[in-house]
C-alpha positions in Angstrom: 0.0 0.0 0.0 1.3 3.4 -0.9 1.9 5.4 2.3 2.3 9.1 2.7 2.7 10.8 6.1 2.4 14.5 6.3 3.4 15.5 9.9 2.7 19.1 10.5 5.0 19.5 13.4 8.7 19.3 14.1 10.8 16.2 14.0 11.8 16.8 17.6 8.1 16.9 18.7 7.5 13.5 17.0 10.4 12.0 19.1 8.9 13.3 22.3 6.1 10.9 23.4 4.8 13.4 25.9 4.3 16.1 23.2 2.8 13.7 20.8 0.1 12.8 23.2 -1.1 16.4 23.1 -1.2 16.6 19.3 -4.4 16.4 17.3 -4.0 13.4 15.0 -6.1 13.1 11.9 -6.2 10.1 9.6 -6.8 10.9 5.9 -7.7 8.2 3.4 -7.6 9.4 -0.2 -7.7 7.7 -3.6 -4.2 8.6 -4.7 -4.1 5.8 -7.2 -6.7 3.9 -9.2 -9.7 5.4 -11.1 -10.4 7.9 -8.3 -7.0 9.4 -8.3 -8.2 12.5 -10.1 -10.2 13.3 -6.9 -7.8 12.2 -4.3 -4.6 13.9 -5.6 -6.1 17.4 -5.6 -7.2 16.9 -2.0 -3.8 15.8 -1.0 -2.3 18.8 -2.8 -4.3 21.2 -0.6 -3.5 19.2 2.6 0.1 20.1 2.0 -0.9 23.7 2.7 -2.6 22.9 6.0 -1.5 25.0 9.0 1.0 23.6 11.5 -1.2 24.4 14.4 -4.9 25.0 15.0 -6.3 26.4 18.2 -2.8 26.3 19.7 -2.5 22.5 19.1 -0.1 20.8 16.7 -1.9 18.9 14.0 -0.6 15.7 12.4 -2.1 14.5 9.2 -1.6 10.8 8.5 -2.3 10.4 4.8 -2.8 6.9 3.3 -3.7 5.9 -0.2 -6.8 3.7 -0.5 -6.2 3.0 -4.2 -10.0 3.6 -4.9 -10.6 0.3 -3.2 -13.2 -0.1 -0.4 -11.2 -2.9 1.2 -8.1 -0.8 1.4 -10.1 2.1 2.7 -11.4 0.0 5.6 -7.9 -1.3 6.2 -6.7 2.3 6.4 -9.4 3.2 8.9 -8.6 0.2 11.0 -5.0 1.3 11.2 -6.1 4.9 12.1 -8.1 3.9 15.1 -6.0 1.1 16.4 -2.4 2.2 15.7 -2.5 6.0 15.1 -5.2 6.7 17.7 -6.6 9.4 15.6 -9.1 12.1 16.8 -10.8 12.3 13.4 -10.9 10.5 10.0 -11.1 12.5 6.7 -12.1 10.5 3.6 -12.5 9.0 1.3 -12.8 11.0 -1.9 -14.7 8.0 -3.4 -18.3 7.2 -2.2 -17.9 3.4 -2.0 -14.6 3.8 0.0 -16.1 6.3 2.4 -19.0 3.9 3.0 -16.5 1.1 3.9 -14.7 3.5 6.3 -17.9 4.5 8.0 -18.3 1.1 9.8 -14.9 1.4 11.5 -15.5 5.1 12.3 -18.8 4.3 14.0 -17.5 1.2 15.8 -14.6 3.2 17.3 -16.6 6.4 18.0 -14.5 8.6 15.7 -15.9 11.4 13.6 -15.6 10.7 9.8 -15.5 13.8 7.7 -16.4 12.3 4.3 -15.0 13.9 1.2 -17.7 12.2 -1.0 -21.5 12.3 -0.8 -21.8 9.0 0.9 -25.3 7.9 1.9 -26.1 5.7 4.9 -29.3 4.2 6.2 -31.2 6.4 8.7 -29.6 6.4 12.1 -26.3 5.1 10.8 -24.6 8.4 10.2 -24.2 9.4 13.9 -20.4 9.8 13.4 -20.2 10.8 9.7 -20.4 14.4 8.3 -20.1 15.2 4.6 -18.0 17.9 3.0 -19.6 17.6 -0.5 -23.1 18.7 -1.2 -25.8 16.0 -1.1 -26.9 14.5 -4.4 -30.4 15.8 -3.7 -29.2 19.4 -3.3 -27.2 19.1 -6.5 -30.0 17.4 -8.4 -32.3 20.3 -7.4 -29.9 22.7 -9.2 -29.7 20.4 -12.2 -33.4 19.9 -12.6 -34.1 23.6 -12.3 -31.7 24.1 -15.2 -33.3 21.3 -17.2 -36.7 22.9 -16.8 -35.3 26.1 -18.4 -34.0 24.0 -21.2 -37.5 22.5 -21.7 -36.2 19.0 -21.1 -38.8 16.3 -20.6 -36.9 13.0 -20.8 -33.5 11.9 -19.5 -31.3 8.9 -20.1 -29.1 7.8 -17.2 -25.6 6.4 -17.5 -23.9 6.0 -14.2 -21.5 3.9 -12.0 -22.7 0.6 -10.7 -21.5 1.6 -7.2 -23.0 3.6 -4.4 -22.4 7.0 -6.1 -24.3 6.0 -9.3 -27.1 4.3 -7.4 -27.6 7.2 -5.0 -27.7 9.7 -7.9 -30.4 7.7 -9.7 -32.3 7.3 -6.4 -32.2 11.0 -5.5 -32.4 12.5 -9.0 -35.5 10.6 -10.1 -38.1 11.9 -7.7 -36.8 15.5 -8.0 -37.0 15.2 -11.8 -40.5 13.6 -11.7 -41.8 16.3 -9.5 -40.7 18.8 -12.3 -42.4 16.7 -15.0 -39.1 15.2 -16.2 -39.0 11.4 -16.7 -36.0 9.0 -16.7 -36.8 6.8 -19.7 -33.6 4.7 -20.0 -31.0 3.5 -17.4 -27.6 2.0 -18.1 -24.7 1.3 -15.7 -21.0 0.7 -15.9 -18.1 -0.1 -13.5 -15.4 2.4 -12.6 -12.9 0.1 -14.1 -14.6 -0.3 -17.5 -12.7 1.0 -20.5 -15.7 1.1 -22.8 -19.5 1.6 -22.6 -20.3 1.2 -26.2 -23.3 -1.2 -25.7 -24.8 1.1 -23.0 -24.3 4.2 -25.2 -26.0 2.5 -28.1 -29.1 1.7 -26.0 -29.3 5.1 -24.6 -29.0 6.9 -27.9 -31.6 4.6 -29.4 -34.0 5.8 -26.6 -33.4 9.3 -27.8 -34.0 11.3 -24.6 -33.9 15.1 -24.5 -30.9 14.9 -22.2 -28.3 12.5 -20.8 -27.2 12.4 -17.2 -23.7 10.9 -16.8 -22.8 10.0 -13.3 -19.1 9.4 -13.0 -16.1 11.1 -11.5 -12.8 12.8 -12.3 -11.1 11.7 -15.5 -13.5 8.7 -15.6 -16.4 11.1 -16.4 -15.1 11.8 -19.9 -15.1 8.3 -21.4 -18.9 7.6 -21.1 -19.8 11.0 -22.5 -17.4 10.5 -25.4 -19.1 7.2 -26.2 -22.5 9.0 -26.3 -21.2 11.7 -28.5 -19.5 9.2 -30.9 -23.0 7.6 -31.4 -24.2 11.0 -32.8 -26.3 12.0 -29.8 -27.4 15.6 -30.3 -29.2 16.3 -27.1 -28.0 18.0 -23.9 -25.5 16.2 -21.6 -25.3 16.8 -17.9 -22.6 15.7 -15.4 -22.5 15.7 -11.6 -20.3 17.5 -9.2 -17.9 14.6 -9.2 -17.0 15.6 -12.7 -16.3 19.3 -11.9 -12.6 19.0 -12.6 -10.3 20.0 -15.4 -9.8 16.3 -16.1 -13.2 16.3 -17.9 -11.9 18.6 -20.5 -8.4 17.3 -20.6 -9.6 13.8 -21.4 -12.8 14.6 -23.3 -11.5 17.4 -25.4 -14.0 18.7 -28.0 -16.4 15.9 -27.2 -17.4 17.5 -23.9 -17.8 21.1 -25.2 -21.3 22.3 -24.2 -21.6 19.9 -21.3 -23.5 21.1 -18.3 -21.9 20.3 -14.9 -23.4 21.0 -11.5 -20.8 22.2 -9.0 -20.1 23.9 -5.7 -19.2 27.6 -6.0 -15.5 27.2 -5.3 -14.7 26.1 -8.9 -15.9 29.4 -10.3 -14.9 31.7 -7.5 -14.3 34.9 -9.5 -17.6 34.5 -11.4 -19.7 34.6 -8.2 -21.6 37.8 -7.5 -20.2 39.9 -4.8 -23.3 39.2 -2.7 -22.5 35.4 -2.6 -21.5 34.4 0.9 -18.8 32.0 -0.3 -17.1 34.4 -2.7 -14.4 35.6 -0.3 -13.4 32.1 0.9 -13.7 30.6 -2.6 -11.3 33.2 -3.9 -9.0 32.6 -1.0 -9.0 28.9 -1.7 -8.3 29.4 -5.4 -5.4 31.8 -4.8 -3.7 29.6 -2.3 -4.2 26.4 -4.2 -3.2 27.7 -7.7 -0.2 29.4 -6.2 0.9 26.0 -5.1 -0.1 23.7 -8.0 -0.4 26.1 -11.0 -2.9 28.5 -12.5 -6.2 27.1 -13.7 -6.0 23.9 -11.7 -8.7 24.7 -9.1 -10.8 21.7 -8.3 -14.0 20.8 -6.5 -12.2 18.2 -4.3 -9.2 20.3 -3.4 -11.8 22.8 -2.0 -13.2 20.1 0.3 -9.7 20.0 1.9 -9.9 23.8 2.3 -13.3 23.4 3.9 -12.0 20.7 6.2 -9.6 23.3 7.6 -12.5 25.7 8.1 -14.3 23.0 10.1 -11.3 22.3 12.3 -10.6 25.9 13.0 -14.1 26.2 14.3 -14.7 23.0 16.2 -11.3 22.3 17.7 -11.5 25.3 20.1 -14.9 24.1 21.2 -13.9 20.5 21.7 -10.7 21.4 23.6 -12.8 23.1 26.3 -14.3 19.7 27.1 -11.5 17.1 26.7 -7.9 16.5 25.6 -6.8 15.0 22.2 -6.3 11.3 22.1 -9.3 10.4 24.3 -12.7 9.1 23.5 -14.1 12.1 25.2 -12.3 14.4 22.8 -13.7 12.5 19.8 -17.2 12.8 21.2 -16.6 16.5 21.8 -15.6 17.0 18.2 -18.8 15.4 17.0 -20.9 17.4 19.4 -19.1 20.6 18.3 -19.8 19.9 14.6 -23.5 19.5 15.4 -23.6 22.8 17.2 -21.1 25.0 15.4 -24.0 26.8 13.6 -24.0 28.7 10.3 -20.5 28.5 8.8 -19.4 29.8 5.4 -17.4 27.3 3.3 -15.8 27.8 0.0 -18.5 25.5 -1.3 -21.5 27.1 0.2 -23.1 27.8 3.7 -23.0 24.9 6.1 -25.2 24.3 9.1 -24.8 20.8 10.5 -27.3 19.8 13.2 -28.0 16.7 15.3 -30.6 15.6 12.6 -28.7 16.8 9.5 -25.1 15.8 8.8 -25.3 17.1 5.2 -25.9 20.7 6.0 -26.1 22.5 2.6 -29.3 24.1 1.3 -30.9 23.9 -2.2 -29.3 27.2 -3.1 -25.8 25.6 -3.0 -25.5 24.1 -6.5 -24.1 26.2 -9.4 -24.6 25.2 -13.0 -21.6 25.4 -15.2 -21.1 24.9 -18.9 -17.9 23.8 -20.7 -17.0 26.6 -23.1 -13.7 26.6 -25.0 -12.3 24.0 -22.7 -13.2 25.8 -19.5 -16.1 26.2 -17.0 -18.4 29.1 -17.3 -21.4 29.8 -15.1 -24.5 29.1 -17.1 
């Protein structure tokens, strides 16, 4: 397993057991290899910019590669809680992997700050909070846009895993309420290199629009297959595709694509009245100074927002308990439920005891691929 440890403290402090016990330790499981690497690597890039201390406490990030594999994600989580004694788990950037981690997080009583829109059965998300917007919130923005485009029928082409199934489950009722019907459904695995049979069936159904549910660089392949079959309708992608990889891989085939996204991706295009504009621009400036101009990314912004969360909840939790204890882990969870309205680069968050998603329906922003770049549509 690929292993990367980012220790945001001095080497001397690491050698001192007494000092280490006072540190805040955070386990981070990201898809740095495999099909989900286009999501995990940008997150890792921003984690390199994390502050050395928060609320006067040293912060250690222990970053492991889960290789886009739920089994490895669970293995990482087990290590975090048994060997590293972490106070929080962040990850994964892939829904199916985040779901696998959730069992260990719950069992150990450790907050999991998911970097993907993982859905769990009612009552099972006591320890999990999400950084991305819910699929329902993003589906709302997408359907509102479809209504303006006079779309009445949709073809669905999505992953066979949890991310694809959740989008189908959550998009369908929102669309039906707006008079839009899903008339054809096809699925494919993240590891598939071709979706020709599925594309042929969908194009034959001739819907007004296609909804592709995939992520990172993997979002381009299914759309290219649809376009190659001479489909002339509208094509929509989810917020997991709101990366430059879509255009880098898809080229001219993805021109005109509509992509729902959080506001951080188009920071400068936000109106001055938008509550996230200041933080979104701050994220973009810091991130692109580090990795290069034009490389902003939906997922890197989740890492930025994780810092916003920690800067707010750690001072609250430290008043109740010391790092490295079960009481501190519980205090982090309680603080997240009561931190109140908090502006993120990706919208306004307000987690509560009954809502560990937090975002409102105004969160989603519709983008269009124009000349190889995202423009607000």
